mmCIF file of the N, C-alpha and C atoms, coordinates in Angstrom:
data_MODEL
# 
_entry.id   MODEL 
# 
loop_
_atom_site.group_PDB 
_atom_site.id 
_atom_site.type_symbol 
_atom_site.label_atom_id 
_atom_site.label_alt_id 
_atom_site.label_comp_id 
_atom_site.label_asym_id 
_atom_site.label_entity_id 
_atom_site.label_seq_id 
_atom_site.pdbx_PDB_ins_code 
_atom_site.Cartn_x 
_atom_site.Cartn_y 
_atom_site.Cartn_z 
_atom_site.occupancy 
_atom_site.B_iso_or_equiv 
_atom_site.pdbx_formal_charge 
_atom_site.auth_seq_id 
_atom_site.auth_comp_id 
_atom_site.auth_asym_id 
_atom_site.auth_atom_id 
_atom_site.pdbx_PDB_model_num 
ATOM 1   N N  . UNK A 1 1  ? -20.590 53.611  -14.622 1.00 0.00 ? 1  UNK A N  1 
ATOM 2   C CA . UNK A 1 1  ? -21.243 52.363  -14.299 1.00 0.00 ? 1  UNK A CA 1 
ATOM 3   C C  . UNK A 1 1  ? -22.617 52.650  -13.695 1.00 0.00 ? 1  UNK A C  1 
ATOM 4   N N  . UNK A 1 2  ? -23.459 51.722  -13.906 1.00 0.00 ? 2  UNK A N  1 
ATOM 5   C CA . UNK A 1 2  ? -24.798 51.906  -13.350 1.00 0.00 ? 2  UNK A CA 1 
ATOM 6   C C  . UNK A 1 2  ? -24.802 51.517  -11.879 1.00 0.00 ? 2  UNK A C  1 
ATOM 7   N N  . UNK A 1 3  ? -25.778 52.017  -11.201 1.00 0.00 ? 3  UNK A N  1 
ATOM 8   C CA . UNK A 1 3  ? -25.909 51.732  -9.766  1.00 0.00 ? 3  UNK A CA 1 
ATOM 9   C C  . UNK A 1 3  ? -26.129 50.235  -9.528  1.00 0.00 ? 3  UNK A C  1 
ATOM 10  N N  . UNK A 1 4  ? -26.887 49.603  -10.406 1.00 0.00 ? 4  UNK A N  1 
ATOM 11  C CA . UNK A 1 4  ? -27.172 48.170  -10.260 1.00 0.00 ? 4  UNK A CA 1 
ATOM 12  C C  . UNK A 1 4  ? -25.881 47.350  -10.381 1.00 0.00 ? 4  UNK A C  1 
ATOM 13  N N  . UNK A 1 5  ? -25.045 47.725  -11.331 1.00 0.00 ? 5  UNK A N  1 
ATOM 14  C CA . UNK A 1 5  ? -23.778 47.005  -11.530 1.00 0.00 ? 5  UNK A CA 1 
ATOM 15  C C  . UNK A 1 5  ? -22.846 47.211  -10.336 1.00 0.00 ? 5  UNK A C  1 
ATOM 16  N N  . UNK A 1 6  ? -22.796 48.418  -9.805  1.00 0.00 ? 6  UNK A N  1 
ATOM 17  C CA . UNK A 1 6  ? -21.955 48.706  -8.633  1.00 0.00 ? 6  UNK A CA 1 
ATOM 18  C C  . UNK A 1 6  ? -22.418 47.905  -7.418  1.00 0.00 ? 6  UNK A C  1 
ATOM 19  N N  . UNK A 1 7  ? -23.726 47.806  -7.222  1.00 0.00 ? 7  UNK A N  1 
ATOM 20  C CA . UNK A 1 7  ? -24.260 47.030  -6.101  1.00 0.00 ? 7  UNK A CA 1 
ATOM 21  C C  . UNK A 1 7  ? -23.928 45.544  -6.270  1.00 0.00 ? 7  UNK A C  1 
ATOM 22  N N  . UNK A 1 8  ? -23.973 45.053  -7.493  1.00 0.00 ? 8  UNK A N  1 
ATOM 23  C CA . UNK A 1 8  ? -23.619 43.662  -7.763  1.00 0.00 ? 8  UNK A CA 1 
ATOM 24  C C  . UNK A 1 8  ? -22.150 43.387  -7.460  1.00 0.00 ? 8  UNK A C  1 
ATOM 25  N N  . UNK A 1 9  ? -21.288 44.328  -7.847  1.00 0.00 ? 9  UNK A N  1 
ATOM 26  C CA . UNK A 1 9  ? -19.860 44.171  -7.572  1.00 0.00 ? 9  UNK A CA 1 
ATOM 27  C C  . UNK A 1 9  ? -19.579 44.239  -6.071  1.00 0.00 ? 9  UNK A C  1 
ATOM 28  N N  . UNK A 1 10 ? -20.241 45.153  -5.381  1.00 0.00 ? 10 UNK A N  1 
ATOM 29  C CA . UNK A 1 10 ? -20.072 45.267  -3.941  1.00 0.00 ? 10 UNK A CA 1 
ATOM 30  C C  . UNK A 1 10 ? -20.542 44.000  -3.232  1.00 0.00 ? 10 UNK A C  1 
ATOM 31  N N  . UNK A 1 11 ? -21.662 43.460  -3.660  1.00 0.00 ? 11 UNK A N  1 
ATOM 32  C CA . UNK A 1 11 ? -22.168 42.225  -3.071  1.00 0.00 ? 11 UNK A CA 1 
ATOM 33  C C  . UNK A 1 11 ? -21.188 41.075  -3.314  1.00 0.00 ? 11 UNK A C  1 
ATOM 34  N N  . UNK A 1 12 ? -20.601 41.026  -4.511  1.00 0.00 ? 12 UNK A N  1 
ATOM 35  C CA . UNK A 1 12 ? -19.627 39.969  -4.823  1.00 0.00 ? 12 UNK A CA 1 
ATOM 36  C C  . UNK A 1 12 ? -18.396 40.074  -3.935  1.00 0.00 ? 12 UNK A C  1 
ATOM 37  N N  . UNK A 1 13 ? -17.912 41.294  -3.740  1.00 0.00 ? 13 UNK A N  1 
ATOM 38  C CA . UNK A 1 13 ? -16.729 41.501  -2.886  1.00 0.00 ? 13 UNK A CA 1 
ATOM 39  C C  . UNK A 1 13 ? -17.046 41.122  -1.445  1.00 0.00 ? 13 UNK A C  1 
ATOM 40  N N  . UNK A 1 14 ? -18.218 41.501  -0.948  1.00 0.00 ? 14 UNK A N  1 
ATOM 41  C CA . UNK A 1 14 ? -18.597 41.151  0.424   1.00 0.00 ? 14 UNK A CA 1 
ATOM 42  C C  . UNK A 1 14 ? -18.748 39.646  0.611   1.00 0.00 ? 14 UNK A C  1 
ATOM 43  N N  . UNK A 1 15 ? -19.340 38.979  -0.348  1.00 0.00 ? 15 UNK A N  1 
ATOM 44  C CA . UNK A 1 15 ? -19.480 37.516  -0.275  1.00 0.00 ? 15 UNK A CA 1 
ATOM 45  C C  . UNK A 1 15 ? -18.114 36.847  -0.302  1.00 0.00 ? 15 UNK A C  1 
ATOM 46  N N  . UNK A 1 16 ? -17.213 37.332  -1.159  1.00 0.00 ? 16 UNK A N  1 
ATOM 47  C CA . UNK A 1 16 ? -15.859 36.770  -1.220  1.00 0.00 ? 16 UNK A CA 1 
ATOM 48  C C  . UNK A 1 16 ? -15.122 36.979  0.096   1.00 0.00 ? 16 UNK A C  1 
ATOM 49  N N  . UNK A 1 17 ? -15.279 38.168  0.698   1.00 0.00 ? 17 UNK A N  1 
ATOM 50  C CA . UNK A 1 17 ? -14.631 38.440  1.985   1.00 0.00 ? 17 UNK A CA 1 
ATOM 51  C C  . UNK A 1 17 ? -15.210 37.545  3.082   1.00 0.00 ? 17 UNK A C  1 
ATOM 52  N N  . UNK A 1 18 ? -16.516 37.339  3.065   1.00 0.00 ? 18 UNK A N  1 
ATOM 53  C CA . UNK A 1 18 ? -17.150 36.451  4.040   1.00 0.00 ? 18 UNK A CA 1 
ATOM 54  C C  . UNK A 1 18 ? -16.636 35.014  3.893   1.00 0.00 ? 18 UNK A C  1 
ATOM 55  N N  . UNK A 1 19 ? -16.548 34.533  2.663   1.00 0.00 ? 19 UNK A N  1 
ATOM 56  C CA . UNK A 1 19 ? -16.032 33.173  2.424   1.00 0.00 ? 19 UNK A CA 1 
ATOM 57  C C  . UNK A 1 19 ? -14.578 33.053  2.869   1.00 0.00 ? 19 UNK A C  1 
ATOM 58  N N  . UNK A 1 20 ? -13.771 34.060  2.579   1.00 0.00 ? 20 UNK A N  1 
ATOM 59  C CA . UNK A 1 20 ? -12.369 34.042  2.986   1.00 0.00 ? 20 UNK A CA 1 
ATOM 60  C C  . UNK A 1 20 ? -12.261 34.019  4.505   1.00 0.00 ? 20 UNK A C  1 
ATOM 61  N N  . UNK A 1 21 ? -13.106 34.801  5.187   1.00 0.00 ? 21 UNK A N  1 
ATOM 62  C CA . UNK A 1 21 ? -13.098 34.805  6.653   1.00 0.00 ? 21 UNK A CA 1 
ATOM 63  C C  . UNK A 1 21 ? -13.486 33.460  7.236   1.00 0.00 ? 21 UNK A C  1 
ATOM 64  N N  . UNK A 1 22 ? -14.494 32.834  6.655   1.00 0.00 ? 22 UNK A N  1 
ATOM 65  C CA . UNK A 1 22 ? -14.923 31.506  7.128   1.00 0.00 ? 22 UNK A CA 1 
ATOM 66  C C  . UNK A 1 22 ? -13.794 30.500  6.955   1.00 0.00 ? 22 UNK A C  1 
ATOM 67  N N  . UNK A 1 23 ? -13.122 30.547  5.810   1.00 0.00 ? 23 UNK A N  1 
ATOM 68  C CA . UNK A 1 23 ? -12.007 29.620  5.580   1.00 0.00 ? 23 UNK A CA 1 
ATOM 69  C C  . UNK A 1 23 ? -10.834 29.919  6.503   1.00 0.00 ? 23 UNK A C  1 
ATOM 70  N N  . UNK A 1 24 ? -10.535 31.179  6.723   1.00 0.00 ? 24 UNK A N  1 
ATOM 71  C CA . UNK A 1 24 ? -9.415  31.559  7.579   1.00 0.00 ? 24 UNK A CA 1 
ATOM 72  C C  . UNK A 1 24 ? -9.648  31.127  9.021   1.00 0.00 ? 24 UNK A C  1 
ATOM 73  N N  . UNK A 1 25 ? -10.860 31.263  9.499   1.00 0.00 ? 25 UNK A N  1 
ATOM 74  C CA . UNK A 1 25 ? -11.180 30.894  10.879  1.00 0.00 ? 25 UNK A CA 1 
ATOM 75  C C  . UNK A 1 25 ? -11.469 29.400  11.045  1.00 0.00 ? 25 UNK A C  1 
ATOM 76  N N  . UNK A 1 26 ? -11.456 28.662  9.944   1.00 0.00 ? 26 UNK A N  1 
ATOM 77  C CA . UNK A 1 26 ? -11.709 27.209  9.929   1.00 0.00 ? 26 UNK A CA 1 
ATOM 78  C C  . UNK A 1 26 ? -13.030 26.863  10.607  1.00 0.00 ? 26 UNK A C  1 
ATOM 79  N N  . UNK A 1 27 ? -14.056 27.641  10.330  1.00 0.00 ? 27 UNK A N  1 
ATOM 80  C CA . UNK A 1 27 ? -15.367 27.398  10.925  1.00 0.00 ? 27 UNK A CA 1 
ATOM 81  C C  . UNK A 1 27 ? -16.032 26.134  10.381  1.00 0.00 ? 27 UNK A C  1 
ATOM 82  N N  . UNK A 1 28 ? -15.610 25.686  9.205   1.00 0.00 ? 28 UNK A N  1 
ATOM 83  C CA . UNK A 1 28 ? -16.206 24.498  8.608   1.00 0.00 ? 28 UNK A CA 1 
ATOM 84  C C  . UNK A 1 28 ? -15.384 23.236  8.858   1.00 0.00 ? 28 UNK A C  1 
ATOM 85  N N  . UNK A 1 29 ? -14.282 23.359  9.595   1.00 0.00 ? 29 UNK A N  1 
ATOM 86  C CA . UNK A 1 29 ? -13.402 22.206  9.807   1.00 0.00 ? 29 UNK A CA 1 
ATOM 87  C C  . UNK A 1 29 ? -14.096 21.108  10.615  1.00 0.00 ? 29 UNK A C  1 
ATOM 88  N N  . UNK A 1 30 ? -14.727 21.474  11.715  1.00 0.00 ? 30 UNK A N  1 
ATOM 89  C CA . UNK A 1 30 ? -15.371 20.476  12.573  1.00 0.00 ? 30 UNK A CA 1 
ATOM 90  C C  . UNK A 1 30 ? -16.542 19.781  11.858  1.00 0.00 ? 30 UNK A C  1 
ATOM 91  N N  . UNK A 1 31 ? -17.456 20.510  11.205  1.00 0.00 ? 31 UNK A N  1 
ATOM 92  C CA . UNK A 1 31 ? -18.531 19.810  10.487  1.00 0.00 ? 31 UNK A CA 1 
ATOM 93  C C  . UNK A 1 31 ? -17.999 18.930  9.355   1.00 0.00 ? 31 UNK A C  1 
ATOM 94  N N  . UNK A 1 32 ? -16.942 19.392  8.673   1.00 0.00 ? 32 UNK A N  1 
ATOM 95  C CA . UNK A 1 32 ? -16.363 18.596  7.598   1.00 0.00 ? 32 UNK A CA 1 
ATOM 96  C C  . UNK A 1 32 ? -15.768 17.301  8.139   1.00 0.00 ? 32 UNK A C  1 
ATOM 97  N N  . UNK A 1 33 ? -15.062 17.388  9.270   1.00 0.00 ? 33 UNK A N  1 
ATOM 98  C CA . UNK A 1 33 ? -14.478 16.186  9.877   1.00 0.00 ? 33 UNK A CA 1 
ATOM 99  C C  . UNK A 1 33 ? -15.560 15.221  10.343  1.00 0.00 ? 33 UNK A C  1 
ATOM 100 N N  . UNK A 1 34 ? -16.621 15.743  10.920  1.00 0.00 ? 34 UNK A N  1 
ATOM 101 C CA . UNK A 1 34 ? -17.713 14.881  11.382  1.00 0.00 ? 34 UNK A CA 1 
ATOM 102 C C  . UNK A 1 34 ? -18.381 14.177  10.203  1.00 0.00 ? 34 UNK A C  1 
ATOM 103 N N  . UNK A 1 35 ? -18.576 14.896  9.111   1.00 0.00 ? 35 UNK A N  1 
ATOM 104 C CA . UNK A 1 35 ? -19.178 14.293  7.928   1.00 0.00 ? 35 UNK A CA 1 
ATOM 105 C C  . UNK A 1 35 ? -18.257 13.228  7.330   1.00 0.00 ? 35 UNK A C  1 
ATOM 106 N N  . UNK A 1 36 ? -16.965 13.516  7.259   1.00 0.00 ? 36 UNK A N  1 
ATOM 107 C CA . UNK A 1 36 ? -16.009 12.534  6.732   1.00 0.00 ? 36 UNK A CA 1 
ATOM 108 C C  . UNK A 1 36 ? -15.979 11.284  7.603   1.00 0.00 ? 36 UNK A C  1 
ATOM 109 N N  . UNK A 1 37 ? -16.005 11.456  8.924   1.00 0.00 ? 37 UNK A N  1 
ATOM 110 C CA . UNK A 1 37 ? -16.034 10.303  9.829   1.00 0.00 ? 37 UNK A CA 1 
ATOM 111 C C  . UNK A 1 37 ? -17.288 9.473   9.607   1.00 0.00 ? 37 UNK A C  1 
ATOM 112 N N  . UNK A 1 38 ? -18.417 10.141  9.448   1.00 0.00 ? 38 UNK A N  1 
ATOM 113 C CA . UNK A 1 38 ? -19.676 9.425   9.249   1.00 0.00 ? 38 UNK A CA 1 
ATOM 114 C C  . UNK A 1 38 ? -19.686 8.652   7.934   1.00 0.00 ? 38 UNK A C  1 
ATOM 115 N N  . UNK A 1 39 ? -19.051 9.211   6.916   1.00 0.00 ? 39 UNK A N  1 
ATOM 116 C CA . UNK A 1 39 ? -19.069 8.559   5.607   1.00 0.00 ? 39 UNK A CA 1 
ATOM 117 C C  . UNK A 1 39 ? -18.041 7.437   5.476   1.00 0.00 ? 39 UNK A C  1 
ATOM 118 N N  . UNK A 1 40 ? -16.844 7.638   6.022   1.00 0.00 ? 40 UNK A N  1 
ATOM 119 C CA . UNK A 1 40 ? -15.748 6.723   5.726   1.00 0.00 ? 40 UNK A CA 1 
ATOM 120 C C  . UNK A 1 40 ? -15.363 5.792   6.869   1.00 0.00 ? 40 UNK A C  1 
ATOM 121 N N  . UNK A 1 41 ? -15.925 5.958   8.042   1.00 0.00 ? 41 UNK A N  1 
ATOM 122 C CA . UNK A 1 41 ? -15.531 5.109   9.160   1.00 0.00 ? 41 UNK A CA 1 
ATOM 123 C C  . UNK A 1 41 ? -16.687 4.264   9.667   1.00 0.00 ? 41 UNK A C  1 
ATOM 124 N N  . UNK A 1 42 ? -17.536 3.844   8.760   1.00 0.00 ? 42 UNK A N  1 
ATOM 125 C CA . UNK A 1 42 ? -18.638 2.973   9.136   1.00 0.00 ? 42 UNK A CA 1 
ATOM 126 C C  . UNK A 1 42 ? -18.100 1.567   9.377   1.00 0.00 ? 42 UNK A C  1 
ATOM 127 N N  . UNK A 1 43 ? -18.518 0.929   10.455  1.00 0.00 ? 43 UNK A N  1 
ATOM 128 C CA . UNK A 1 43 ? -18.055 -0.440  10.682  1.00 0.00 ? 43 UNK A CA 1 
ATOM 129 C C  . UNK A 1 43 ? -18.679 -1.387  9.656   1.00 0.00 ? 43 UNK A C  1 
ATOM 130 N N  . UNK A 1 44 ? -17.860 -2.173  9.053   1.00 0.00 ? 44 UNK A N  1 
ATOM 131 C CA . UNK A 1 44 ? -18.341 -3.175  8.103   1.00 0.00 ? 44 UNK A CA 1 
ATOM 132 C C  . UNK A 1 44 ? -17.350 -4.323  8.077   1.00 0.00 ? 44 UNK A C  1 
ATOM 133 N N  . UNK A 1 45 ? -17.757 -5.426  7.549   1.00 0.00 ? 45 UNK A N  1 
ATOM 134 C CA . UNK A 1 45 ? -16.898 -6.607  7.516   1.00 0.00 ? 45 UNK A CA 1 
ATOM 135 C C  . UNK A 1 45 ? -15.783 -6.404  6.495   1.00 0.00 ? 45 UNK A C  1 
ATOM 136 N N  . UNK A 1 46 ? -14.674 -7.010  6.777   1.00 0.00 ? 46 UNK A N  1 
ATOM 137 C CA . UNK A 1 46 ? -13.523 -6.913  5.881   1.00 0.00 ? 46 UNK A CA 1 
ATOM 138 C C  . UNK A 1 46 ? -13.740 -7.788  4.654   1.00 0.00 ? 46 UNK A C  1 
ATOM 139 N N  . UNK A 1 47 ? -13.114 -7.425  3.580   1.00 0.00 ? 47 UNK A N  1 
ATOM 140 C CA . UNK A 1 47 ? -13.173 -8.189  2.352   1.00 0.00 ? 47 UNK A CA 1 
ATOM 141 C C  . UNK A 1 47 ? -12.385 -9.478  2.541   1.00 0.00 ? 47 UNK A C  1 
ATOM 142 N N  . UNK A 1 48 ? -12.993 -10.612 2.231   1.00 0.00 ? 48 UNK A N  1 
ATOM 143 C CA . UNK A 1 48 ? -12.326 -11.899 2.443   1.00 0.00 ? 48 UNK A CA 1 
ATOM 144 C C  . UNK A 1 48 ? -11.225 -12.158 1.409   1.00 0.00 ? 48 UNK A C  1 
ATOM 145 N N  . UNK A 1 49 ? -11.143 -11.345 0.361   1.00 0.00 ? 49 UNK A N  1 
ATOM 146 C CA . UNK A 1 49 ? -10.093 -11.519 -0.647  1.00 0.00 ? 49 UNK A CA 1 
ATOM 147 C C  . UNK A 1 49 ? -8.759  -10.941 -0.188  1.00 0.00 ? 49 UNK A C  1 
ATOM 148 N N  . UNK A 1 50 ? -8.753  -10.152 0.863   1.00 0.00 ? 50 UNK A N  1 
ATOM 149 C CA . UNK A 1 50 ? -7.526  -9.515  1.341   1.00 0.00 ? 50 UNK A CA 1 
ATOM 150 C C  . UNK A 1 50 ? -6.854  -10.422 2.363   1.00 0.00 ? 50 UNK A C  1 
ATOM 151 N N  . UNK A 1 51 ? -5.562  -10.629 2.172   1.00 0.00 ? 51 UNK A N  1 
ATOM 152 C CA . UNK A 1 51 ? -4.794  -11.480 3.083   1.00 0.00 ? 51 UNK A CA 1 
ATOM 153 C C  . UNK A 1 51 ? -3.604  -10.692 3.605   1.00 0.00 ? 51 UNK A C  1 
ATOM 154 N N  . UNK A 1 52 ? -3.307  -10.844 4.878   1.00 0.00 ? 52 UNK A N  1 
ATOM 155 C CA . UNK A 1 52 ? -2.112  -10.248 5.464   1.00 0.00 ? 52 UNK A CA 1 
ATOM 156 C C  . UNK A 1 52 ? -1.052  -11.342 5.577   1.00 0.00 ? 52 UNK A C  1 
ATOM 157 N N  . UNK A 1 53 ? 0.107   -11.060 5.066   1.00 0.00 ? 53 UNK A N  1 
ATOM 158 C CA . UNK A 1 53 ? 1.187   -12.048 5.059   1.00 0.00 ? 53 UNK A CA 1 
ATOM 159 C C  . UNK A 1 53 ? 2.382   -11.438 5.767   1.00 0.00 ? 53 UNK A C  1 
ATOM 160 N N  . UNK A 1 54 ? 2.921   -12.155 6.714   1.00 0.00 ? 54 UNK A N  1 
ATOM 161 C CA . UNK A 1 54 ? 4.093   -11.650 7.413   1.00 0.00 ? 54 UNK A CA 1 
ATOM 162 C C  . UNK A 1 54 ? 5.338   -12.311 6.826   1.00 0.00 ? 54 UNK A C  1 
ATOM 163 N N  . UNK A 1 55 ? 6.428   -11.583 6.815   1.00 0.00 ? 55 UNK A N  1 
ATOM 164 C CA . UNK A 1 55 ? 7.690   -12.092 6.281   1.00 0.00 ? 55 UNK A CA 1 
ATOM 165 C C  . UNK A 1 55 ? 8.658   -12.219 7.448   1.00 0.00 ? 55 UNK A C  1 
ATOM 166 N N  . UNK A 1 56 ? 9.107   -13.445 7.695   1.00 0.00 ? 56 UNK A N  1 
ATOM 167 C CA . UNK A 1 56 ? 10.031  -13.675 8.803   1.00 0.00 ? 56 UNK A CA 1 
ATOM 168 C C  . UNK A 1 56 ? 11.457  -13.841 8.270   1.00 0.00 ? 56 UNK A C  1 
ATOM 169 N N  . UNK A 1 57 ? 12.382  -13.907 9.177   1.00 0.00 ? 57 UNK A N  1 
ATOM 170 C CA . UNK A 1 57 ? 13.787  -14.006 8.788   1.00 0.00 ? 57 UNK A CA 1 
ATOM 171 C C  . UNK A 1 57 ? 14.075  -15.305 8.045   1.00 0.00 ? 57 UNK A C  1 
ATOM 172 N N  . UNK A 1 58 ? 13.417  -16.396 8.419   1.00 0.00 ? 58 UNK A N  1 
ATOM 173 C CA . UNK A 1 58 ? 13.627  -17.677 7.747   1.00 0.00 ? 58 UNK A CA 1 
ATOM 174 C C  . UNK A 1 58 ? 13.254  -17.566 6.265   1.00 0.00 ? 58 UNK A C  1 
ATOM 175 N N  . UNK A 1 59 ? 12.138  -16.910 5.972   1.00 0.00 ? 59 UNK A N  1 
ATOM 176 C CA . UNK A 1 59 ? 11.716  -16.727 4.581   1.00 0.00 ? 59 UNK A CA 1 
ATOM 177 C C  . UNK A 1 59 ? 12.703  -15.844 3.829   1.00 0.00 ? 59 UNK A C  1 
ATOM 178 N N  . UNK A 1 60 ? 13.185  -14.793 4.470   1.00 0.00 ? 60 UNK A N  1 
ATOM 179 C CA . UNK A 1 60 ? 14.161  -13.929 3.811   1.00 0.00 ? 60 UNK A CA 1 
ATOM 180 C C  . UNK A 1 60 ? 15.457  -14.676 3.517   1.00 0.00 ? 60 UNK A C  1 
ATOM 181 N N  . UNK A 1 61 ? 15.879  -15.528 4.440   1.00 0.00 ? 61 UNK A N  1 
ATOM 182 C CA . UNK A 1 61 ? 17.094  -16.310 4.215   1.00 0.00 ? 61 UNK A CA 1 
ATOM 183 C C  . UNK A 1 61 ? 16.905  -17.267 3.049   1.00 0.00 ? 61 UNK A C  1 
ATOM 184 N N  . UNK A 1 62 ? 15.702  -17.820 2.921   1.00 0.00 ? 62 UNK A N  1 
ATOM 185 C CA . UNK A 1 62 ? 15.423  -18.805 1.871   1.00 0.00 ? 62 UNK A CA 1 
ATOM 186 C C  . UNK A 1 62 ? 15.207  -18.144 0.510   1.00 0.00 ? 62 UNK A C  1 
ATOM 187 N N  . UNK A 1 63 ? 14.471  -17.023 0.472   1.00 0.00 ? 63 UNK A N  1 
ATOM 188 C CA . UNK A 1 63 ? 14.076  -16.420 -0.802  1.00 0.00 ? 63 UNK A CA 1 
ATOM 189 C C  . UNK A 1 63 ? 14.907  -15.208 -1.191  1.00 0.00 ? 63 UNK A C  1 
ATOM 190 N N  . UNK A 1 64 ? 15.714  -14.700 -0.292  1.00 0.00 ? 64 UNK A N  1 
ATOM 191 C CA . UNK A 1 64 ? 16.513  -13.513 -0.590  1.00 0.00 ? 64 UNK A CA 1 
ATOM 192 C C  . UNK A 1 64 ? 15.775  -12.257 -0.178  1.00 0.00 ? 64 UNK A C  1 
ATOM 193 N N  . UNK A 1 65 ? 16.419  -11.095 -0.339  1.00 0.00 ? 65 UNK A N  1 
ATOM 194 C CA . UNK A 1 65 ? 15.782  -9.831  0.067   1.00 0.00 ? 65 UNK A CA 1 
ATOM 195 C C  . UNK A 1 65 ? 14.515  -9.558  -0.746  1.00 0.00 ? 65 UNK A C  1 
ATOM 196 N N  . UNK A 1 66 ? 13.504  -9.002  -0.091  1.00 0.00 ? 66 UNK A N  1 
ATOM 197 C CA . UNK A 1 66 ? 12.204  -8.806  -0.737  1.00 0.00 ? 66 UNK A CA 1 
ATOM 198 C C  . UNK A 1 66 ? 12.249  -7.803  -1.886  1.00 0.00 ? 66 UNK A C  1 
ATOM 199 N N  . UNK A 1 67 ? 13.248  -6.943  -1.926  1.00 0.00 ? 67 UNK A N  1 
ATOM 200 C CA . UNK A 1 67 ? 13.329  -5.978  -3.040  1.00 0.00 ? 67 UNK A CA 1 
ATOM 201 C C  . UNK A 1 67 ? 13.630  -6.678  -4.350  1.00 0.00 ? 67 UNK A C  1 
ATOM 202 N N  . UNK A 1 68 ? 14.147  -7.898  -4.307  1.00 0.00 ? 68 UNK A N  1 
ATOM 203 C CA . UNK A 1 68 ? 14.459  -8.609  -5.546  1.00 0.00 ? 68 UNK A CA 1 
ATOM 204 C C  . UNK A 1 68 ? 13.323  -9.534  -5.981  1.00 0.00 ? 68 UNK A C  1 
ATOM 205 N N  . UNK A 1 69 ? 12.248  -9.592  -5.194  1.00 0.00 ? 69 UNK A N  1 
ATOM 206 C CA . UNK A 1 69 ? 11.125  -10.457 -5.563  1.00 0.00 ? 69 UNK A CA 1 
ATOM 207 C C  . UNK A 1 69 ? 10.316  -9.826  -6.694  1.00 0.00 ? 69 UNK A C  1 
ATOM 208 N N  . UNK A 1 70 ? 9.802   -10.662 -7.568  1.00 0.00 ? 70 UNK A N  1 
ATOM 209 C CA . UNK A 1 70 ? 8.921   -10.191 -8.635  1.00 0.00 ? 70 UNK A CA 1 
ATOM 210 C C  . UNK A 1 70 ? 7.497   -10.003 -8.093  1.00 0.00 ? 70 UNK A C  1 
ATOM 211 N N  . UNK A 1 71 ? 6.744   -9.292  -8.840  1.00 0.00 ? 71 UNK A N  1 
ATOM 212 C CA . UNK A 1 71 ? 5.361   -9.084  -8.427  1.00 0.00 ? 71 UNK A CA 1 
ATOM 213 C C  . UNK A 1 71 ? 4.564   -10.297 -8.803  1.00 0.00 ? 71 UNK A C  1 
# 
């Protein structure tokens, strides 16, 4: 093998070992969590098309168990 090819392989192995070490030590966990929080937990108004419906015992007695309801 040529010296250039050996140096390329050595560099690849060292980079792979560095990446494995970073993942093993979870050095990117905190920045990843902060980025996810910034992207997905922005305060915004709720969609008005979504409704929350509660099911009480009176409704269950009248309509039967909810597992038998159709969609």
